[in-house]
C-alpha positions in Angstrom: 0.0 0.0 0.0 2.9 2.4 0.9 4.6 1.6 -2.3 1.5 2.5 -4.3 0.9 5.7 -2.4 4.6 6.7 -3.0 4.1 5.9 -6.7 1.0 8.1 -6.9 2.8 11.0 -5.2 5.8 10.6 -7.4 3.6 10.5 -10.5 1.9 13.8 -9.5 5.3 15.5 -8.9 6.7 14.3 -12.2 3.5 15.4 -14.0 4.0 18.9 -12.9 7.7 18.8 -13.9 6.8 17.4 -17.3 4.4 20.2 -18.1 7.1 22.7 -17.5 9.1 21.3 -20.4 8.6 22.1 -24.0 6.7 18.9 -24.6 3.6 18.1 -26.6 1.0 15.4 -26.3 -1.2 13.7 -28.7 -4.6 13.8 -27.0 -6.8 11.0 -28.4 -9.9 10.8 -26.2 -11.6 12.5 -23.2 -14.2 10.9 -20.9 -16.5 12.3 -18.2 -15.7 9.4 -15.7 -12.5 8.0 -14.5 -13.6 4.4 -15.1 -14.4 5.1 -18.8 -11.0 6.9 -19.2 -9.2 3.9 -17.6 -10.9 1.5 -19.9 -9.9 3.6 -22.9 -6.3 3.9 -21.8 -6.2 0.1 -21.3 -7.6 -0.4 -24.8 -5.1 2.0 -26.5 -2.2 0.6 -24.5 -2.7 -2.8 -26.1 -2.1 -1.2 -29.5 0.1 1.9 -29.0 3.1 2.9 -27.0 3.4 5.8 -24.6 -0.2 5.9 -23.5 -0.9 8.2 -20.5 -3.9 9.6 -18.8 -4.5 12.8 -16.9 -7.3 14.6 -15.0 -8.4 17.5 -17.2 -10.5 19.3 -14.5 -14.3 19.6 -14.2 -14.6 15.8 -13.9 -13.1 15.1 -17.3 -10.2 12.7 -17.9 -8.0 12.7 -21.0 -6.1 9.8 -22.7 -3.0 10.9 -24.6 0.3 9.7 -26.1 3.6 11.3 -25.2 5.4 13.4 -24.4 7.0 14.2 -27.7 8.5 17.2 -29.4 5.8 19.3 -31.1 7.0 18.3 -34.6 7.1 14.6 -33.7 3.6 14.9 -32.2 2.3 16.5 -35.4 3.9 13.7 -37.5 2.6 11.0 -35.3 -0.9 12.6 -35.4 -0.9 12.4 -39.2 0.4 8.9 -39.3 -2.0 7.4 -36.8 -5.0 9.2 -38.3 -4.1 7.9 -41.7 -4.0 4.3 -40.5 -7.2 4.7 -38.5 -5.5 3.9 -35.1 -6.8 7.0 -33.3 -10.0 9.0 -33.7 -9.9 11.6 -36.4 -10.7 14.4 -33.9 -7.4 13.7 -32.0 -5.2 16.8 -31.6 -1.8 18.0 -30.4 -1.9 19.5 -26.9 0.6 21.5 -24.9 -0.6 19.7 -21.7 -1.5 22.9 -19.8 -4.8 21.4 -18.7 -3.3 18.1 -17.5 -3.5 17.5 -13.8 -3.1 14.4 -11.8 -1.9 11.4 -13.7 -4.1 8.3 -13.5 -2.4 6.1 -16.2 -0.1 4.1 -16.1 -1.0 3.3 -12.5 2.0 3.9 -10.1 4.4 4.7 -12.9 5.9 8.2 -13.3 5.9 9.6 -16.7 9.0 11.0 -18.4 9.7 14.7 -17.9 11.3 15.2 -21.3 10.1 14.6 -24.9 10.5 11.0 -26.0 11.6 9.8 -29.5 8.7 8.5 -31.6 7.9 4.8 -31.2 9.8 2.8 -33.8 7.8 1.0 -36.4 7.7 -2.8 -36.3 10.6 -4.3 -38.3 9.7 -5.5 -41.8 10.6 -9.2 -42.4 12.3 -9.4 -45.8 12.2 -13.2 -46.0 10.5 -14.3 -49.1 7.6 -16.6 -48.4 6.1 -18.7 -51.1 2.3 -18.2 -51.1 0.4 -21.4 -50.7 -0.9 -23.0 -53.9 -4.6 -22.3 -54.4 -6.9 -25.2 -55.4 -7.5 -25.3 -59.1 -11.2 -24.6 -58.7 -10.7 -21.7 -56.3 -12.2 -18.3 -57.2 -9.5 -15.7 -57.9 -9.1 -13.2 -55.1 -9.7 -9.7 -56.4 -7.3 -6.9 -55.4 -8.8 -4.4 -52.9 -10.4 -1.4 -54.5 -8.5 1.8 -53.6 -10.4 4.2 -51.3 -11.8 7.0 -53.4 -12.6 10.5 -52.1 -16.3 11.1 -51.3 -16.3 13.9 -53.9 -14.1 15.0 -56.7 -12.7 18.6 -56.5 -15.4 19.6 -59.0 -18.1 18.0 -56.9 -16.7 19.4 -53.7 -16.8 22.9 -55.3 -20.4 22.4 -56.4 -21.5 21.3 -52.9 -19.6 24.2 -51.4 -21.5 26.6 -53.6 -24.7 25.5 -52.0 -23.5 26.8 -48.6 -25.0 30.0 -47.2 -22.8 32.9 -46.2 -23.4 32.0 -42.5 -22.3 28.4 -43.1 -19.2 29.7 -44.9 -18.4 31.9 -41.9 -18.9 29.0 -39.6 -16.3 27.0 -41.6 -13.8 29.9 -41.2 -14.5 30.0 -37.5 -13.8 26.2 -37.3 -10.6 26.5 -39.4 -9.5 29.4 -37.1 -10.2 27.3 -34.0 -8.2 24.4 -35.5 -5.2 26.8 -36.0 -5.1 27.0 -39.8 -6.9 30.3 -40.4 -6.0 33.7 -39.0 -7.8 36.2 -41.3 -11.3 37.8 -41.1 -14.5 35.9 -40.7 -16.3 37.2 -43.8 -17.7 34.1 -45.6 -15.5 34.8 -48.6 -13.3 31.9 -49.6 -10.2 33.7 -50.9 -6.6 32.7 -51.0 -6.3 32.7 -47.2 -9.3 30.4 -46.7 -8.1 28.0 -49.5 -4.6 27.8 -48.0 -6.1 27.0 -44.6 -8.3 24.3 -46.1 -5.3 22.8 -47.8 -3.3 22.9 -44.6 -6.1 21.2 -42.7 -6.3 18.5 -45.4 -2.6 17.8 -45.2 -2.7 17.6 -41.4 -5.6 15.1 -41.5 -4.1 12.8 -44.2 -6.3 13.9 -47.1 -5.4 14.8 -50.7 -4.5 18.5 -50.7 -7.0 20.3 -53.0 -7.8 23.4 -51.0 -11.5 22.5 -51.3 -13.2 20.6 -48.5 -15.5 17.9 -49.5 -18.9 17.4 -47.8 -17.4 14.6 -45.6 -14.3 16.7 -44.7 -16.5 19.6 -43.7 -18.4 17.2 -41.5 -15.2 15.9 -39.9 -13.9 19.5 -39.3 -17.2 20.2 -37.6 -16.9 17.0 -35.5 -13.4 18.1 -34.4 -14.7 21.6 -33.5 -17.6 20.2 -31.5 -15.5 17.4 -29.7 -14.8 19.7 -26.8 -18.6 20.0 -26.2 -18.9 16.2 -25.6 -20.7 15.6 -22.3 -22.2 19.1 -22.2 -25.4 17.9 -24.0 -26.3 21.4 -25.2 -30.1 21.3 -25.6 -32.5 24.0 -26.9 -34.8 24.7 -24.0 -38.0 26.6 -24.8 -39.5 27.6 -21.5 -42.9 29.1 -21.5 -42.6 30.0 -17.8 -39.7 32.3 -18.4 -40.4 33.3 -22.0 -36.8 32.3 -23.0 -35.5 29.9 -25.5 -31.8 29.0 -25.5 -29.2 26.3 -25.5 -28.4 25.0 -22.0 -25.7 22.4 -21.2 -28.1 19.8 -19.8 -25.4 17.3 -19.5 -23.9 19.4 -16.7 -26.9 21.0 -15.1 -30.5 20.1 -14.2 -33.6 22.3 -13.5 -33.8 23.1 -9.8 -36.5 25.8 -9.2 -38.2 28.9 -10.4 -37.5 31.7 -7.9 -38.2 35.1 -9.4 -36.4 36.6 -11.1 -34.5 33.4 -11.8 -35.1 30.0 -13.2 -32.3 28.1 -11.6 -30.3 25.2 -13.1 -27.8 23.6 -10.7 -24.9 21.2 -11.3 -25.5 17.5 -11.7 -22.1 16.9 -10.0 -19.5 18.8 -8.1 -18.3 20.8 -11.1 -20.0 24.0 -9.8 -21.6 24.8 -13.2 -24.8 26.8 -12.8 -27.2 28.5 -15.2 -29.7 31.1 -14.2 -32.4 32.3 -16.7 -33.5 35.8 -15.9 -37.1 36.7 -16.4 -39.1 39.5 -14.7 -41.3 42.4 -15.5 -39.7 45.8 -15.0 -38.4 49.1 -16.4 -34.9 50.5 -16.8 -34.7 51.3 -13.1 -35.3 47.7 -12.2 -32.8 46.6 -14.8 -30.2 48.8 -13.1 -31.2 47.3 -9.7 -30.7 43.8 -11.0 -27.3 44.8 -12.3 -26.3 45.9 -8.8 -27.8 42.9 -7.1 -26.0 40.3 -9.3 -22.7 41.8 -8.2 -23.5 41.1 -4.6 -24.0 37.4 -5.2 -21.4 34.8 -4.2 -21.5 33.3 -7.6 -20.3 36.5 -9.3 -16.6 37.2 -8.4 -15.6 40.8 -7.8 -12.9 41.0 -10.4 -13.7 41.3 -14.1 -15.2 43.8 -16.6 -18.7 45.2 -16.2 -20.6 47.3 -18.7 -24.1 48.8 -18.3 -25.8 50.4 -21.2 -29.1 52.3 -21.4 -31.2 49.1 -21.8 -28.8 46.2 -21.2 -25.8 45.1 -19.2 -23.0 42.5 -19.2 -21.0 41.4 -16.1 -18.0 39.1 -16.1 -16.5 37.8 -12.8 -13.2 36.0 -12.5 -11.6 34.3 -9.5 -9.4 31.4 -8.7 -12.4 29.0 -8.5 -15.0 30.3 -10.9 -15.6 32.3 -14.1 -19.1 33.8 -14.3 -21.0 35.8 -16.9 -24.3 37.6 -16.7 -26.3 39.6 -19.3 -29.8 41.0 -19.4 -31.8 43.4 -21.6 -34.9 45.5 -21.0 -37.5 45.6 -23.8 -41.2 46.2 -23.8 -41.5 46.1 -20.0 -39.7 42.8 -19.7 -36.2 42.0 -18.5 -34.7 38.8 -19.8 -31.2 37.4 -19.8 -29.1 34.6 -18.3 -26.1 33.9 -16.0 -23.5 31.2 -16.6 -21.3 30.1 -13.8 -18.3 27.9 -14.8 -15.3 26.5 -12.9 -12.0 28.4 -13.5 -9.4 26.7 -15.7 -11.7 25.3 -18.3 -11.8 28.3 -20.6 -12.0 26.7 -24.0 -15.0 24.7 -23.2 -16.6 27.5 -21.3 -16.1 29.9 -24.2 -17.7 27.5 -26.6 -20.7 26.8 -24.3 -21.2 30.6 -23.6 -21.0 31.4 -27.4 -23.7 28.8 -28.1 -25.9 30.2 -25.3 -25.5 33.7 -26.5 -26.2 32.9 -30.2 -29.3 30.8 -29.4 -30.9 33.2 -26.9 -34.4 34.3 -28.0 -37.1 36.0 -26.0 -40.5 34.3 -26.6 -43.9 34.7 -25.0 -44.0 34.2 -21.3 -42.7 35.9 -18.1 -41.7 34.4 -14.8 -44.3 35.4 -12.3 -43.2 37.4 -9.2 -45.3 34.9 -7.3 -42.4 32.4 -7.9 -40.3 34.3 -5.4 -39.4 32.1 -2.4 -41.7 32.3 0.6 -38.8 32.3 3.2 -36.6 35.4 2.9 -33.2 35.8 4.4 -30.9 38.8 4.5 -28.1 36.5 3.1 -30.1 35.1 0.2 -31.7 36.4 -3.0 -34.0 34.0 -4.8 -32.3 31.1 -3.3 -28.8 32.4 -4.1 -26.2 33.3 -1.5 -25.3 36.9 -1.2 -21.5 37.6 -1.0 -20.7 38.4 2.6 -17.5 40.0 3.9 -15.0 38.0 5.9 -15.2 40.6 8.6 -17.3 43.7 9.4 -16.1 46.3 11.9 -16.0 50.0 12.5 -14.1 53.1 11.5 -14.7 56.9 11.3 -14.4 59.7 8.7 -11.6 62.3 9.3 -12.2 64.6 6.3 -14.9 65.7 3.9 -13.9 63.3 1.1 -14.4 60.2 3.3 -10.8 59.3 4.4 -11.3 56.8 7.1 -9.3 55.7 10.2 -9.8 52.2 11.6 -7.9 49.5 13.5 -5.3 47.7 11.4 -6.7 44.4 12.5 -9.9 45.2 10.5 -8.0 45.3 7.1 -5.4 42.5 7.6 -5.5 39.7 5.0 -8.3 41.4 2.9 -8.4 41.0 -0.8 -10.7 44.1 -0.9 -11.8 46.7 1.6 -15.0 48.7 1.4 -16.6 51.4 3.6 -20.1 52.7 4.1 -22.0 49.4 3.9 -19.7 47.7 1.4 -20.7 50.0 -1.4 -17.5 52.0 -1.7 -14.1 50.4 -2.4 -11.2 51.9 -0.4 -7.4 51.6 -0.5 -5.3 51.1 2.5 -2.7 54.0 2.4 -1.2 53.5 5.8 -1.0 50.5 8.2 1.4 50.4 11.2 0.0 47.3 12.7 -2.2 49.2 15.1 -4.0 51.8 13.0 -4.9 51.9 9.3 -5.9 54.8 7.1 -8.2 54.2 4.1 -9.0 56.5 1.2 -12.1 55.7 -0.9 -11.5 55.1 -4.6 -14.3 57.7 -5.3 -14.6 60.7 -3.0 -17.5 60.5 -0.6 -19.6 63.2 1.0 -20.1 62.1 4.6 -22.6 63.9 6.8 -19.8 64.7 9.2 -16.2 63.9 10.1 -14.2 63.7 13.3 -12.4 66.4 15.1 -9.3 65.1 16.9 -8.9 66.1 20.6 -5.3 67.3 21.3 -5.8 67.5 25.1 -4.9 64.3 26.9 -7.9 62.3 28.2 -8.3 62.4 32.0 -8.8 59.4 34.2 -12.5 58.7 35.0 -13.6 61.0 32.2 -16.8 60.0 30.4 -16.2 58.6 26.9 -18.5 57.1 24.2 -17.6 54.6 21.5 -19.4 54.6 18.1 -19.4 51.3 16.4 -21.2 48.5 14.6 -21.4 45.7 17.3 -23.5 43.5 15.0 -21.5 44.0 11.8 -23.8 45.2 9.0 -27.0 43.8 10.6 -28.1 47.3 11.7 -28.2 50.2 9.3 -26.9 52.7 11.9 -24.1 52.6 14.4 -24.7 52.3 18.1 -23.0 54.3 20.8 -21.7 52.7 24.0 -20.8 54.9 27.0 -18.0 54.3 29.5 -15.1 56.0 31.2 -11.3 56.3 30.9 -9.6 53.8 33.3 -6.0 54.8 32.7 -3.8 56.8 30.3 -1.9 53.7 29.3 -2.6 50.0 28.7 -1.7 47.1 31.0 1.9 47.1 29.8 2.4 50.8 30.4 2.2 51.8 26.7 1.3 55.5 26.8 0.1 55.5 23.2 -3.0 53.6 24.3 -5.9 54.2 26.7 -7.5 51.6 29.0 -11.2 52.0 29.1 -14.0 50.8 31.4 -16.4 49.8 28.7 -18.2 46.7 27.3 -17.7 46.3 23.6 -17.8 43.6 20.8 -15.6 42.6 17.9 -17.7 44.8 15.6 -16.9 47.9 17.6 -13.1 47.6 17.0 -11.9 50.5 14.9 -14.7 52.8 16.1 -14.0 56.3 17.4 -13.8 57.1 21.1 -15.4 60.4 21.9 -14.9 62.6 24.9 -17.7 64.6 26.5 -17.2 67.5 24.0 -17.7 65.2 21.0 -14.0 65.3 19.9 -12.2 62.0 19.2 -9.7 60.9 21.8 -8.9 57.4 20.5 -9.6 54.4 18.3 -10.9 51.2 19.8 -8.3 48.4 19.2 -8.6 44.7 19.8 -8.1 43.4 23.3 -4.6 41.8 23.4 -4.2 38.1 24.2 -2.8 38.0 27.8 -1.0 34.6 28.0 -4.4 32.8 27.9 -5.9 34.9 30.7 -9.4 36.2 30.3 -9.8 39.9 31.1 -13.0 41.2 32.5 -15.7 42.1 30.0 -15.6 45.8 30.7 -11.9 46.2 29.9 -11.2 47.7 26.5 -8.3 49.5 24.9 -7.9 52.4 22.4 -5.0 54.0 20.5 -4.9 57.6 21.7 -5.3 60.9 19.8 -1.5 61.2 19.4 -1.4 57.9 17.6 -4.2 59.0 15.3 -2.5 62.3 14.3 0.8 60.4 13.7 -0.9 57.9 11.4 -2.7 60.7 9.5 0.6 62.6 9.1 2.3 59.5 7.7 -0.6 59.2 5.2 -0.4 63.0 4.3 -4.0 63.6 5.6 -4.9 66.7 7.5 -7.5 66.4 10.2 -9.4 69.0 12.2 -8.2 69.4 15.8 -9.7 70.7 19.0 -8.6 71.8 22.4 -12.1 72.3 23.7 -13.2 70.8 27.0 -16.9 71.6 26.5 -19.9 69.3 27.1 -22.3 67.7 24.6 -25.6 66.2 25.7 -25.6 62.4 25.3 -28.4 62.5 22.7 -26.5 65.1 20.7 -23.3 63.1 20.9 -25.1 60.0 19.8 -26.4 61.8 16.7 -23.0 63.3 15.9 -21.4 59.8 16.3 -23.8 58.4 13.7 -22.6 60.9 11.2 -19.0 60.1 11.7 -18.8 56.4 12.4 -18.6 54.1 9.3 -18.9 50.4 8.6 -15.6 48.9 7.3 -15.9 45.5 5.4 -13.1 43.2 4.7 -13.6 40.9 1.7 
């Protein structure tokens, strides 16, 4: 058992190394299950040398020959196609999609291109043929294989193609790597040369004119990558949408307005949402915003919103999503395709088929199809993207520059302020405090004034914060007192407070009785496993705030006032200054 495990690990390591070399592979088949791929590899191994198998991702497994140099792989492709030993839709691959090796079992593959397998030796010994009986029928010589059409016949059948069909042929030749000019449906010198190159690569007589059978084979090669997707034209009267949907990968799940939802049949993560709802341009724009909050739509990627339509593309390490919708005649219709990352060629083909087939027909998904149970974390049965952490901060100028605790923005891929609607950049972080600047200038209702007078012991203070993350629309204010002008270690840049707070309050402003800010609430430090009383809290003081702002080249208003602000007035002022900080 140990030997087998070591063999598998060794194979995985060698596979990664092999891909880094300039090696090519002759991919001959792909199967949606491991058992089918193993059967295929076993079958080919009985006839051919150098048979290997790899996981291709998205539950697909490929059988290939190699590795060889690119030129050797091309030569072997032509030879084996000509002799009928491999499928005609086999192709040369660079192996970039190849993952875990599954064949041969427990044997590591070579990490350098191999020489081509030698052909079996030819026995030159002359053997006398046996004498045939005198009454035996003479054996006729085999008829040579004739092309399905002569060049003249091929040109005649080609003339029957529509312009769209000719453009499709150019697209397929381009995909196969033989054509790099415009897709115009005009068969000029470039198209003829590409047809001739395809014929040569596939073992046919080179004429520059594809016969009917050759066009069919080219189409078969082009569509081979769609095997297993089972693209099916679905005409749904409930949504009023007709389009191709990869029913080999998804199945209908539910109608939950505004979506008809199709979920993956396996663990691939593929999803399709058909969009159908009544509405005007305002509702279209609202849908555009809502889709970008869903977990299935990654944050990165191009977005475009026109007057009556939109397109959204989201890319992450795990998924590649696309959404589009259009408003017309009081109806909003479109679709969303969610696809696993790393399978771009197949995704692009499926997406192209879906786009090209999409047609709005009679019908509209009823708003009554909305789910009865509502959740703040769900939209029509789909999870809303939620931040990794939600805490507090406060505005320090009129454009929305924000101060918060450094702990609130550590290990964030993205930071937003004001309910997650406004992306912000971290321009300063010293491990205690962080300064954020919004990508687009904001217009907060108020901003903090920093108190330059030292906070007195036992002085009344108030902390503005979001103790429940983003569950409440407005911040809360918690009152307490200053316990000491330093923390438990004697650090004079921090205050110790008598105050009960939560994790969501961290980063919030600490106000004195005049309404000026004397500190920023910071996390309670770990104390060698000891639990501090609940009413012990800590804050970086005003001097630390001003130092951080100076490092970030931000000027803040300052105060030396020791006046008094009524609690209800202070609470109102804190609401204008305190802001929700989200870490994504």
